[in-house]
MMTF fields as JSON, N, C-alpha, C and O atoms, coordinates in Angstrom:
{
  "mmtfVersion": "1.0.0",
  "mmtfProducer": "UNKNOWN",
  "numBonds": 515,
  "numAtoms": 516,
  "numGroups": 129,
  "numChains": 1,
  "numModels": 1,
  "chainsPerModel": [1],
  "groupsPerChain": [129],
  "chainIdList": ["A"],
  "bondAtomList": [4, 2, 8, 6, 12, 10, 16, 14, 20, 18, 24, 22, 28, 26, 32, 30, 36, 34, 40, 38, 44, 42, 48, 46, 52, 50, 56, 54, 60, 58, 64, 62, 68, 66, 72, 70, 76, 74, 80, 78, 84, 82, 88, 86, 92, 90, 96, 94, 100, 98, 104, 102, 108, 106, 112, 110, 116, 114, 120, 118, 124, 122, 128, 126, 132, 130, 136, 134, 140, 138, 144, 142, 148, 146, 152, 150, 156, 154, 160, 158, 164, 162, 168, 166, 172, 170, 176, 174, 180, 178, 184, 182, 188, 186, 192, 190, 196, 194, 200, 198, 204, 202, 208, 206, 212, 210, 216, 214, 220, 218, 224, 222, 228, 226, 232, 230, 236, 234, 240, 238, 244, 242, 248, 246, 252, 250, 256, 254, 260, 258, 264, 262, 268, 266, 272, 270, 276, 274, 280, 278, 284, 282, 288, 286, 292, 290, 296, 294, 300, 298, 304, 302, 308, 306, 312, 310, 316, 314, 320, 318, 324, 322, 328, 326, 332, 330, 336, 334, 340, 338, 344, 342, 348, 346, 352, 350, 356, 354, 360, 358, 364, 362, 368, 366, 372, 370, 376, 374, 380, 378, 384, 382, 388, 386, 392, 390, 396, 394, 400, 398, 404, 402, 408, 406, 412, 410, 416, 414, 420, 418, 424, 422, 428, 426, 432, 430, 436, 434, 440, 438, 444, 442, 448, 446, 452, 450, 456, 454, 460, 458, 464, 462, 468, 466, 472, 470, 476, 474, 480, 478, 484, 482, 488, 486, 492, 490, 496, 494, 500, 498, 504, 502, 508, 506, 512, 510],
  "bondOrderList": [1, 1, 1, 1, 1, 1, 1, 1, 1, 1, 1, 1, 1, 1, 1, 1, 1, 1, 1, 1, 1, 1, 1, 1, 1, 1, 1, 1, 1, 1, 1, 1, 1, 1, 1, 1, 1, 1, 1, 1, 1, 1, 1, 1, 1, 1, 1, 1, 1, 1, 1, 1, 1, 1, 1, 1, 1, 1, 1, 1, 1, 1, 1, 1, 1, 1, 1, 1, 1, 1, 1, 1, 1, 1, 1, 1, 1, 1, 1, 1, 1, 1, 1, 1, 1, 1, 1, 1, 1, 1, 1, 1, 1, 1, 1, 1, 1, 1, 1, 1, 1, 1, 1, 1, 1, 1, 1, 1, 1, 1, 1, 1, 1, 1, 1, 1, 1, 1, 1, 1, 1, 1, 1, 1, 1, 1, 1, 1],
  "groupList": [{"groupName": "MET", "atomNameList": ["N", "CA", "C", "O"], "elementList": ["N", "C", "C", "O"], "formalChargeList": [0, 0, 0, 0], "bondAtomList": [1, 0, 2, 1, 3, 2], "bondOrderList": [1, 1, 2], "singleLetterCode": "M", "chemCompType": "L-PEPTIDE LINKING"}, {"groupName": "LYS", "atomNameList": ["N", "CA", "C", "O"], "elementList": ["N", "C", "C", "O"], "formalChargeList": [0, 0, 0, 0], "bondAtomList": [1, 0, 2, 1, 3, 2], "bondOrderList": [1, 1, 2], "singleLetterCode": "K", "chemCompType": "L-PEPTIDE LINKING"}, {"groupName": "PHE", "atomNameList": ["N", "CA", "C", "O"], "elementList": ["N", "C", "C", "O"], "formalChargeList": [0, 0, 0, 0], "bondAtomList": [1, 0, 2, 1, 3, 2], "bondOrderList": [1, 1, 2], "singleLetterCode": "F", "chemCompType": "L-PEPTIDE LINKING"}, {"groupName": "ASN", "atomNameList": ["N", "CA", "C", "O"], "elementList": ["N", "C", "C", "O"], "formalChargeList": [0, 0, 0, 0], "bondAtomList": [1, 0, 2, 1, 3, 2], "bondOrderList": [1, 1, 2], "singleLetterCode": "N", "chemCompType": "L-PEPTIDE LINKING"}, {"groupName": "LEU", "atomNameList": ["N", "CA", "C", "O"], "elementList": ["N", "C", "C", "O"], "formalChargeList": [0, 0, 0, 0], "bondAtomList": [1, 0, 2, 1, 3, 2], "bondOrderList": [1, 1, 2], "singleLetterCode": "L", "chemCompType": "L-PEPTIDE LINKING"}, {"groupName": "ILE", "atomNameList": ["N", "CA", "C", "O"], "elementList": ["N", "C", "C", "O"], "formalChargeList": [0, 0, 0, 0], "bondAtomList": [1, 0, 2, 1, 3, 2], "bondOrderList": [1, 1, 2], "singleLetterCode": "I", "chemCompType": "L-PEPTIDE LINKING"}, {"groupName": "PRO", "atomNameList": ["N", "CA", "C", "O"], "elementList": ["N", "C", "C", "O"], "formalChargeList": [0, 0, 0, 0], "bondAtomList": [1, 0, 2, 1, 3, 2], "bondOrderList": [1, 1, 2], "singleLetterCode": "P", "chemCompType": "L-PEPTIDE LINKING"}, {"groupName": "GLU", "atomNameList": ["N", "CA", "C", "O"], "elementList": ["N", "C", "C", "O"], "formalChargeList": [0, 0, 0, 0], "bondAtomList": [1, 0, 2, 1, 3, 2], "bondOrderList": [1, 1, 2], "singleLetterCode": "E", "chemCompType": "L-PEPTIDE LINKING"}, {"groupName": "SER", "atomNameList": ["N", "CA", "C", "O"], "elementList": ["N", "C", "C", "O"], "formalChargeList": [0, 0, 0, 0], "bondAtomList": [1, 0, 2, 1, 3, 2], "bondOrderList": [1, 1, 2], "singleLetterCode": "S", "chemCompType": "L-PEPTIDE LINKING"}, {"groupName": "VAL", "atomNameList": ["N", "CA", "C", "O"], "elementList": ["N", "C", "C", "O"], "formalChargeList": [0, 0, 0, 0], "bondAtomList": [1, 0, 2, 1, 3, 2], "bondOrderList": [1, 1, 2], "singleLetterCode": "V", "chemCompType": "L-PEPTIDE LINKING"}, {"groupName": "THR", "atomNameList": ["N", "CA", "C", "O"], "elementList": ["N", "C", "C", "O"], "formalChargeList": [0, 0, 0, 0], "bondAtomList": [1, 0, 2, 1, 3, 2], "bondOrderList": [1, 1, 2], "singleLetterCode": "T", "chemCompType": "L-PEPTIDE LINKING"}, {"groupName": "ASP", "atomNameList": ["N", "CA", "C", "O"], "elementList": ["N", "C", "C", "O"], "formalChargeList": [0, 0, 0, 0], "bondAtomList": [1, 0, 2, 1, 3, 2], "bondOrderList": [1, 1, 2], "singleLetterCode": "D", "chemCompType": "L-PEPTIDE LINKING"}, {"groupName": "TYR", "atomNameList": ["N", "CA", "C", "O"], "elementList": ["N", "C", "C", "O"], "formalChargeList": [0, 0, 0, 0], "bondAtomList": [1, 0, 2, 1, 3, 2], "bondOrderList": [1, 1, 2], "singleLetterCode": "Y", "chemCompType": "L-PEPTIDE LINKING"}, {"groupName": "HIS", "atomNameList": ["N", "CA", "C", "O"], "elementList": ["N", "C", "C", "O"], "formalChargeList": [0, 0, 0, 0], "bondAtomList": [1, 0, 2, 1, 3, 2], "bondOrderList": [1, 1, 2], "singleLetterCode": "H", "chemCompType": "L-PEPTIDE LINKING"}, {"groupName": "GLY", "atomNameList": ["N", "CA", "C", "O"], "elementList": ["N", "C", "C", "O"], "formalChargeList": [0, 0, 0, 0], "bondAtomList": [1, 0, 2, 1, 3, 2], "bondOrderList": [1, 1, 2], "singleLetterCode": "G", "chemCompType": "PEPTIDE LINKING"}, {"groupName": "GLN", "atomNameList": ["N", "CA", "C", "O"], "elementList": ["N", "C", "C", "O"], "formalChargeList": [0, 0, 0, 0], "bondAtomList": [1, 0, 2, 1, 3, 2], "bondOrderList": [1, 1, 2], "singleLetterCode": "Q", "chemCompType": "L-PEPTIDE LINKING"}, {"groupName": "ALA", "atomNameList": ["N", "CA", "C", "O"], "elementList": ["N", "C", "C", "O"], "formalChargeList": [0, 0, 0, 0], "bondAtomList": [1, 0, 2, 1, 3, 2], "bondOrderList": [1, 1, 2], "singleLetterCode": "A", "chemCompType": "L-PEPTIDE LINKING"}, {"groupName": "ARG", "atomNameList": ["N", "CA", "C", "O"], "elementList": ["N", "C", "C", "O"], "formalChargeList": [0, 0, 0, 0], "bondAtomList": [1, 0, 2, 1, 3, 2], "bondOrderList": [1, 1, 2], "singleLetterCode": "R", "chemCompType": "L-PEPTIDE LINKING"}, {"groupName": "TRP", "atomNameList": ["N", "CA", "C", "O"], "elementList": ["N", "C", "C", "O"], "formalChargeList": [0, 0, 0, 0], "bondAtomList": [1, 0, 2, 1, 3, 2], "bondOrderList": [1, 1, 2], "singleLetterCode": "W", "chemCompType": "L-PEPTIDE LINKING"}, {"groupName": "CYS", "atomNameList": ["N", "CA", "C", "O"], "elementList": ["N", "C", "C", "O"], "formalChargeList": [0, 0, 0, 0], "bondAtomList": [1, 0, 2, 1, 3, 2], "bondOrderList": [1, 1, 2], "singleLetterCode": "C", "chemCompType": "L-PEPTIDE LINKING"}],
  "groupTypeList": [0, 1, 2, 3, 1, 4, 5, 6, 7, 4, 8, 9, 8, 3, 5, 10, 5, 8, 1, 11, 2, 12, 10, 3, 13, 2, 14, 2, 15, 5, 16, 12, 7, 17, 16, 7, 7, 1, 2, 9, 2, 4, 8, 4, 14, 7, 9, 15, 5, 0, 4, 7, 7, 1, 3, 11, 13, 18, 1, 10, 14, 7, 4, 7, 1, 6, 2, 14, 17, 14, 5, 3, 2, 15, 5, 7, 5, 3, 11, 6, 7, 4, 4, 16, 3, 7, 4, 1, 8, 1, 1, 5, 7, 4, 2, 17, 11, 5, 8, 17, 11, 5, 12, 1, 10, 6, 3, 14, 11, 7, 7, 15, 5, 7, 2, 4, 5, 15, 11, 6, 11, 14, 12, 4, 2, 17, 2, 19, 3],
  "groupIdList": [1, 2, 3, 4, 5, 6, 7, 8, 9, 10, 11, 12, 13, 14, 15, 16, 17, 18, 19, 20, 21, 22, 23, 24, 25, 26, 27, 28, 29, 30, 31, 32, 33, 34, 35, 36, 37, 38, 39, 40, 41, 42, 43, 44, 45, 46, 47, 48, 49, 50, 51, 52, 53, 54, 55, 56, 57, 58, 59, 60, 61, 62, 63, 64, 65, 66, 67, 68, 69, 70, 71, 72, 73, 74, 75, 76, 77, 78, 79, 80, 81, 82, 83, 84, 85, 86, 87, 88, 89, 90, 91, 92, 93, 94, 95, 96, 97, 98, 99, 100, 101, 102, 103, 104, 105, 106, 107, 108, 109, 110, 111, 112, 113, 114, 115, 116, 117, 118, 119, 120, 121, 122, 123, 124, 125, 126, 127, 128, 129],
  "secStructList": [7, 7, 7, 7, 1, 7, 7, 7, 3, 3, 3, 3, 1, 7, 2, 2, 2, 2, 2, 2, 2, 2, 2, 2, 2, 2, 7, 7, 3, 3, 3, 3, 3, 3, 4, 4, 4, 6, 3, 3, 3, 3, 3, 3, 6, 6, 3, 3, 3, 3, 3, 3, 3, 7, 7, 1, 1, 1, 7, 1, 1, 7, 7, 7, 1, 1, 6, 6, 6, 6, 7, 3, 3, 3, 3, 3, 7, 1, 7, 2, 2, 2, 2, 2, 2, 2, 2, 2, 2, 6, 6, 7, 7, 7, 1, 3, 3, 3, 3, 3, 3, 3, 3, 3, 3, 6, 6, 3, 3, 3, 3, 3, 3, 3, 3, 3, 3, 3, 7, 6, 6, 7, 7, 3, 3, 3, 3, 3, 7],
  "xCoordList": [-17.306, -18.236, -19.59, -20.085, -20.188, -21.508, -22.548, -22.432, -23.557, -24.621, -25.842, -26.211, -26.47, -27.721, -28.802, -28.678, -29.855, -30.975, -31.83, -32.505, -31.806, -32.515, -31.537, -31.01, -31.299, -30.392, -31.095, -31.267, -31.504, -32.15, -31.164, -30.001, -31.638, -30.863, -31.622, -32.768, -30.967, -31.61, -31.126, -29.922, -32.051, -31.703, -31.431, -32.236, -30.308, -29.922, -29.676, -29.391, -29.789, -29.593, -28.141, -27.837, -27.234, -25.812, -25.031, -25.004, -24.4, -23.712, -22.585, -22.355, -21.888, -20.772, -21.261, -20.682, -22.323, -22.879, -23.416, -23.166, -24.144, -24.722, -23.643, -23.712, -22.658, -21.574, -20.865, -20.562, -20.604, -19.968, -20.846, -20.343, -22.129, -23.063, -23.033, -22.905, -23.147, -23.205, -21.864, -21.829, -20.775, -19.471, -18.963, -18.427, -19.118, -18.565, -19.439, -18.911, -20.746, -21.615, -21.995, -22.202, -22.088, -22.572, -21.553, -21.798, -20.426, -19.392, -19.586, -18.945, -20.461, -20.576, -19.235, -18.521, -18.912, -17.699, -18.071, -19.128, -17.211, -17.431, -16.951, -15.756, -17.883, -17.528, -16.967, -15.958, -17.627, -17.126, -17.941, -19.027, -17.415, -18.168, -17.843, -16.796, -18.784, -18.605, -18.755, -19.847, -17.641, -17.655, -18.281, -19.02, -17.993, -18.524, -20.044, -20.676, -20.637, -22.091, -22.695, -23.907, -21.826, -22.262, -23.032, -24.152, -22.375, -22.941, -21.947, -20.738, -22.476, -21.627, -22.4, -23.598, -21.692, -22.241, -21.629, -20.407, -22.466, -22.001, -22.385, -23.393, -21.558, -21.898, -21.557, -20.639, -22.333, -22.132, -22.458, -23.628, -21.436, -21.685, -22.425, -21.944, -23.596, -24.396, -25.381, -26.153, -25.362, -26.267, -25.613, -24.442, -26.364, -25.876, -26.9, -28.098, -26.42, -27.281, -26.489, -25.259, -27.227, -26.628, -27.174, -28.351, -26.313, -26.713, -26.353, -25.265, -27.25, -26.968, -27.58, -28.74, -26.771, -27.308, -28.457, -28.37, -29.546, -30.774, -30.534, -29.787, -31.207, -31.14, -32.47, -33.388, -32.584, -33.862, -33.961, -34.956, -32.941, -32.959, -34.106, -34.743, -34.376, -35.352, -36.549, -37.331, -36.698, -37.725, -39.128, -39.469, -39.931, -41.323, -42.289, -43.499, -41.743, -42.545, -41.628, -40.415, -42.202, -41.412, -40.814, -41.514, -39.527, -38.831, -38.588, -37.827, -39.255, -39.068, -38.917, -39.425, -38.215, -37.916, -39.159, -40.023, -39.254, -38.336, -38.536, -39.665, -37.424, -37.481, -37.896, -37.741, -38.411, -38.716, -39.895, -39.948, -40.836, -42.0, -42.71, -42.967, -43.018, -43.764, -42.892, -43.412, -41.587, -40.702, -39.663, -39.217, -39.283, -38.106, -37.286, -37.824, -35.999, -35.074, -34.547, -33.951, -34.763, -34.293, -32.904, -32.686, -31.971, -30.607, -30.274, -30.312, -29.951, -29.602, -28.122, -27.263, -27.845, -26.462, -26.311, -27.304, -25.079, -24.827, -25.302, -25.897, -25.056, -25.332, -25.969, -25.276, -27.277, -27.935, -27.837, -27.774, -27.822, -27.711, -26.387, -26.343, -25.313, -23.994, -23.975, -23.495, -24.499, -24.518, -25.386, -24.993, -26.558, -27.446, -26.743, -26.83, -26.053, -25.351, -24.183, -23.913, -23.486, -22.41, -22.958, -22.369, -24.083, -24.697, -25.141, -24.922, -25.766, -26.211, -25.024, -25.126, -23.9, -22.719, -22.152, -21.465, -22.434, -22.015, -23.077, -22.97, -24.11, -25.215, -26.047, -26.604, -26.125, -26.958, -28.314, -28.413, -29.344, -30.693, -31.271, -31.242, -31.794, -32.467, -33.926, -34.538, -34.473, -35.886, -36.735, -37.763, -36.285, -36.924, -35.826, -34.994, -35.82, -34.77, -34.813, -35.773, -33.778, -33.65, -34.856, -35.297, -35.372, -36.521, -36.43, -35.708, -37.177, -37.308, -38.75, -39.687, -38.912, -40.247, -40.424, -39.473, -41.648, -41.963, -42.828, -43.844, -42.398, -43.106, -43.538, -42.767, -44.763, -45.247, -44.66, -44.719, -44.097, -43.512, -44.002, -44.624, -43.747, -44.116, -43.425, -43.899, -42.319, -41.586, -42.032, -41.42, -43.077, -43.541, -43.134, -42.629, -43.352, -42.994, -41.477, -40.786, -40.967, -39.531, -39.28, -39.909, -38.34, -37.969, -36.889, -35.97, -37.019, -36.037, -35.647, -36.509, -34.35, -33.839, -33.583, -32.904, -34.127, -34.05, -34.102, -34.549, -33.623, -33.802, -33.914, -33.529, -34.448, -34.616, -33.896, -33.813, -33.383, -32.698, -33.022, -33.246, -33.043, -33.228, -31.885, -31.09, -31.641, -30.416, -30.61, -31.69, -29.604, -29.73, -30.916, -31.381, -31.415, -32.554, -33.881, -34.928, -33.849, -35.082, -35.421, -36.455, -34.579, -34.822, -34.726, -33.847, -35.62, -35.717, -35.064, -35.38, -34.136, -33.432, -33.664, -33.557, -33.992, -34.2, -33.04, -32.904, -32.208, -31.096, -31.555, -32.078, -31.37, -31.899, -30.969, -30.015, -31.283, -30.553, -31.513, -31.095],
  "yCoordList": [93.493, 92.646, 93.339, 93.838, 93.364, 93.954, 92.837, 91.813, 93.046, 92.064, 92.493, 93.668, 91.534, 91.791, 92.17, 91.902, 92.791, 93.185, 91.981, 92.023, 90.922, 89.688, 88.535, 88.314, 87.803, 86.656, 85.485, 85.493, 84.476, 83.322, 82.551, 82.371, 82.106, 81.213, 79.896, 79.848, 78.831, 77.531, 76.635, 76.502, 76.027, 74.998, 73.718, 73.31, 73.082, 71.86, 70.737, 70.983, 69.512, 68.344, 68.149, 67.802, 68.377, 68.136, 69.222, 69.248, 70.109, 71.255, 70.824, 71.474, 69.757, 69.298, 68.838, 69.201, 68.042, 67.552, 68.711, 68.773, 69.619, 70.748, 71.687, 72.133, 71.987, 72.863, 72.259, 72.968, 70.972, 70.278, 70.348, 70.6, 70.13, 70.147, 71.503, 71.551, 72.589, 73.921, 74.355, 74.976, 74.042, 74.495, 73.621, 74.145, 72.328, 71.442, 71.289, 71.013, 71.458, 71.274, 72.583, 72.609, 73.654, 74.908, 76.033, 77.093, 75.823, 76.849, 77.95, 78.996, 77.743, 78.728, 78.828, 77.836, 80.015, 80.254, 80.472, 81.025, 80.041, 80.296, 81.712, 82.0, 82.586, 83.958, 83.965, 84.615, 83.24, 83.02, 81.92, 81.577, 81.378, 80.359, 80.435, 80.931, 79.925, 79.775, 78.278, 77.787, 77.58, 76.117, 75.657, 74.673, 76.359, 75.955, 76.046, 75.359, 76.893, 77.039, 76.245, 76.263, 75.55, 74.793, 75.697, 75.403, 76.818, 77.867, 78.213, 78.252, 78.467, 78.925, 79.949, 79.801, 80.977, 82.023, 81.811, 81.853, 81.586, 81.268, 82.363, 83.05, 82.51, 83.462, 82.87, 82.063, 83.304, 82.932, 84.184, 84.463, 84.941, 86.231, 87.122, 87.377, 87.597, 88.463, 87.692, 88.3, 86.371, 85.529, 85.211, 84.833, 85.364, 85.037, 84.16, 84.444, 83.088, 82.265, 81.868, 81.815, 81.597, 81.119, 79.728, 79.455, 78.853, 77.509, 77.321, 77.704, 76.739, 76.423, 75.067, 74.803, 74.21, 72.904, 73.136, 73.955, 72.388, 72.662, 72.602, 71.77, 73.527, 73.663, 74.256, 74.389, 74.597, 75.121, 76.646, 77.209, 77.329, 78.799, 79.351, 80.33, 78.725, 79.257, 78.322, 78.488, 77.374, 76.346, 76.929, 77.445, 76.835, 77.286, 76.11, 76.277, 74.928, 73.717, 72.559, 72.729, 71.394, 70.202, 70.33, 70.666, 70.064, 70.159, 68.755, 67.977, 68.448, 67.136, 67.303, 68.254, 66.367, 66.462, 66.198, 65.416, 66.838, 67.831, 69.182, 69.635, 69.817, 71.131, 72.164, 71.934, 73.273, 74.379, 74.152, 74.718, 73.34, 73.083, 74.392, 75.222, 74.552, 75.732, 76.892, 77.957, 76.712, 77.798, 77.241, 76.103, 78.055, 77.726, 78.994, 80.098, 78.818, 79.939, 80.016, 79.061, 81.144, 81.326, 81.952, 82.967, 81.338, 81.851, 82.035, 81.085, 83.257, 83.555, 83.284, 83.778, 82.485, 82.163, 82.345, 82.485, 82.344, 82.574, 81.428, 81.668, 80.198, 79.055, 77.897, 76.961, 77.959, 76.878, 75.523, 74.492, 75.507, 74.235, 73.554, 72.339, 74.321, 73.772, 73.174, 72.058, 73.919, 73.415, 72.171, 71.208, 72.173, 71.002, 69.775, 68.69, 69.939, 68.805, 68.332, 67.133, 69.261, 68.874, 68.05, 67.039, 68.483, 67.758, 66.364, 65.384, 66.283, 64.982, 64.054, 62.848, 64.604, 63.765, 63.229, 62.208, 63.909, 63.449, 62.564, 62.205, 62.217, 61.364, 62.044, 61.375, 63.366, 64.111, 64.318, 64.867, 63.869, 63.907, 65.312, 65.973, 65.754, 67.046, 66.856, 65.842, 67.806, 67.772, 68.005, 67.358, 68.942, 69.19, 69.497, 70.374, 68.783, 68.919, 70.302, 71.055, 70.608, 71.892, 72.129, 71.231, 73.34, 73.684, 75.156, 75.944, 75.482, 76.883, 77.271, 76.688, 78.242, 78.66, 80.143, 80.922, 80.512, 81.905, 82.429, 81.835, 83.552, 84.183, 85.585, 86.332, 85.931, 87.284, 88.202, 87.901, 89.314, 90.288, 91.674, 91.821, 92.687, 94.054, 94.494, 95.409, 93.852, 94.171, 93.313, 93.37, 92.524, 91.624, 90.195, 89.91, 89.304, 87.898, 87.75, 88.306, 87.0, 86.752, 85.259, 84.557, 84.782, 83.379, 83.17, 83.977, 82.082, 81.743, 80.283, 79.408, 80.027, 78.654, 78.303, 79.044, 77.17, 76.865, 75.37, 74.584, 75.004, 73.654, 73.776, 74.789, 72.729, 72.737, 71.55, 70.471, 71.774, 70.725, 70.898, 72.01, 69.774, 69.826, 69.59, 68.766, 70.33, 70.103, 68.872, 68.281, 68.467, 67.235, 67.219, 66.147, 68.401, 68.447, 68.683, 68.708, 68.855, 69.022, 70.447, 70.677, 71.425, 72.798, 72.828, 72.197, 73.551, 73.579, 74.848, 75.965, 74.637, 75.745, 75.692, 74.643, 76.878, 77.032, 77.848, 79.035, 77.2, 77.884, 78.301, 77.478, 79.567, 80.103, 81.189, 81.608, 81.628, 82.782, 83.905, 84.967],
  "zCoordList": [-133.408, -134.14, -134.193, -133.182, -135.396, -135.563, -135.478, -136.152, -134.648, -134.491, -135.295, -135.298, -135.98, -136.685, -135.68, -134.485, -136.177, -135.315, -134.906, -133.877, -135.696, -135.363, -135.533, -136.623, -134.455, -134.494, -133.814, -132.595, -134.589, -133.964, -133.088, -133.451, -131.947, -131.089, -131.016, -130.572, -131.459, -131.539, -130.413, -130.195, -129.705, -128.726, -129.49, -130.327, -129.208, -129.913, -128.913, -127.741, -129.39, -128.523, -128.132, -126.991, -129.097, -128.869, -129.598, -130.829, -128.851, -129.438, -130.372, -131.392, -130.049, -130.878, -132.253, -133.276, -132.27, -133.53, -134.366, -135.57, -133.742, -134.474, -134.998, -136.143, -134.179, -134.607, -135.819, -136.779, -135.778, -136.893, -138.144, -139.239, -137.992, -139.111, -139.821, -141.045, -139.081, -139.681, -140.268, -141.331, -139.598, -140.096, -141.24, -142.216, -141.142, -142.165, -143.404, -144.481, -143.294, -144.454, -145.134, -146.347, -144.381, -144.957, -144.941, -145.515, -144.3, -144.293, -143.28, -143.38, -142.298, -141.228, -140.502, -140.354, -140.061, -139.293, -137.831, -137.528, -136.944, -135.521, -135.221, -135.298, -134.88, -134.518, -133.098, -132.822, -132.206, -130.849, -130.209, -130.677, -129.148, -128.407, -126.93, -126.513, -126.159, -124.715, -124.429, -124.146, -124.512, -124.406, -123.095, -123.074, -122.006, -120.704, -120.642, -119.839, -121.489, -121.549, -122.713, -122.928, -123.46, -124.645, -125.599, -126.018, -125.926, -126.771, -127.868, -127.636, -129.083, -130.185, -131.018, -131.26, -131.443, -132.305, -133.683, -133.831, -134.69, -136.039, -137.024, -136.856, -138.057, -139.109, -140.469, -140.618, -141.448, -142.846, -143.644, -143.908, -144.032, -144.662, -143.686, -142.582, -144.089, -143.223, -142.346, -141.604, -142.424, -141.639, -140.295, -140.241, -139.227, -137.884, -137.179, -137.205, -136.545, -135.698, -134.449, -134.452, -133.407, -132.169, -131.896, -132.131, -131.4, -131.008, -129.545, -129.113, -128.793, -127.395, -127.086, -127.4, -126.46, -126.082, -125.117, -124.203, -125.343, -124.596, -123.09, -122.575, -122.417, -120.963, -120.513, -121.323, -119.301, -118.81, -118.858, -118.401, -119.405, -119.434, -120.269, -119.879, -121.423, -122.364, -122.531, -123.468, -121.667, -121.827, -121.642, -120.577, -122.704, -122.647, -122.705, -122.554, -122.923, -123.009, -123.324, -123.443, -123.459, -123.766, -125.159, -126.114, -125.27, -126.547, -127.077, -126.501, -128.193, -128.797, -130.308, -130.901, -130.901, -132.33, -133.174, -132.777, -134.326, -134.856, -134.182, -133.992, -133.825, -133.205, -134.259, -135.458, -133.809, -134.708, -135.624, -136.716, -135.206, -136.061, -136.393, -135.521, -137.677, -138.097, -138.542, -138.875, -138.555, -138.986, -139.935, -139.791, -140.909, -141.711, -141.839, -141.924, -141.849, -141.934, -143.358, -143.857, -144.007, -145.371, -145.336, -144.675, -146.052, -146.141, -147.611, -148.393, -147.974, -149.358, -149.581, -148.85, -150.611, -150.98, -152.485, -153.199, -152.963, -154.39, -155.268, -156.319, -154.865, -155.751, -154.978, -154.581, -154.766, -154.023, -154.722, -154.052, -156.054, -156.778, -156.48, -156.286, -156.441, -156.14, -154.74, -154.545, -153.759, -152.386, -152.271, -151.614, -152.898, -152.848, -153.413, -152.839, -154.523, -155.136, -154.274, -154.206, -153.614, -152.696, -151.54, -151.158, -150.984, -149.868, -150.301, -149.588, -151.475, -151.975, -152.226, -151.999, -152.691, -152.927, -151.612, -151.603, -150.514, -149.183, -148.534, -147.362, -149.316, -148.85, -147.757, -146.886, -147.808, -146.872, -147.535, -148.632, -146.849, -147.41, -147.355, -146.317, -148.489, -148.544, -148.137, -148.475, -147.429, -147.061, -148.305, -148.505, -149.137, -150.435, -151.432, -151.197, -152.541, -153.548, -154.19, -154.023, -154.907, -155.581, -156.49, -157.206, -156.447, -157.283, -157.664, -157.054, -158.675, -159.101, -158.809, -159.356, -157.96, -157.562, -157.855, -157.801, -158.161, -158.449, -157.307, -156.946, -156.753, -155.64, -156.049, -156.651, -155.719, -155.963, -154.89, -153.698, -155.329, -154.411, -154.801, -155.854, -153.998, -154.395, -155.697, -156.37, -156.048, -157.282, -158.456, -159.523, -158.285, -159.336, -159.022, -157.936, -159.97, -159.784, -159.777, -160.631, -158.813, -158.725, -158.628, -157.836, -159.454, -159.426, -158.374, -158.233, -157.645, -156.62, -156.796, -156.885, -156.846, -156.853, -155.398, -154.687, -154.951, -153.526, -153.269, -154.103, -152.072, -151.546, -150.043, -149.458, -149.416, -147.976, -147.356, -147.944, -146.166, -145.428, -143.95, -143.472, -143.238, -141.79, -141.131, -141.583, -140.047, -139.287, -138.4, -138.42, -137.623, -136.82, -135.86, -135.472, -135.47, -134.553, -135.255, -134.608, -136.568, -137.322, -137.701, -138.327, -137.341, -137.785, -139.304, -139.89, -139.929, -141.383, -141.939, -141.53, -142.891, -143.524, -145.015, -145.649, -145.568, -147.01, -147.565, -147.269, -148.372, -149.028, -150.405, -151.157, -150.754, -152.011, -152.554, -151.899, -153.775, -154.311, -154.613, -155.073]
}
């Protein structure tokens, strides 16, 4: 297995709920897990994230919802509109509905179709193309 150079590890309230959320709603695959440690390594194409039920190993302060304040994780997918509509049909609330935004880049202005969603603990994910 090849590991990315940067892999976020998210502390979650309940590993079972979070694992279900990522695999059943977004199509993440379980690369491996350590059930006894309440840890799972997930992948979606070239995207890798780790989830671990909160413990005192990485505690830098009090952890309260929404987790991950001040950060959003951008995940590039082929069809964000399709995924957003699938989630809405399942009555899953989007943090920000599908939009077309223009961002200035070194290559000039680039349009991005995107939407945002929070996971069960409040981590913010931006799905885009």
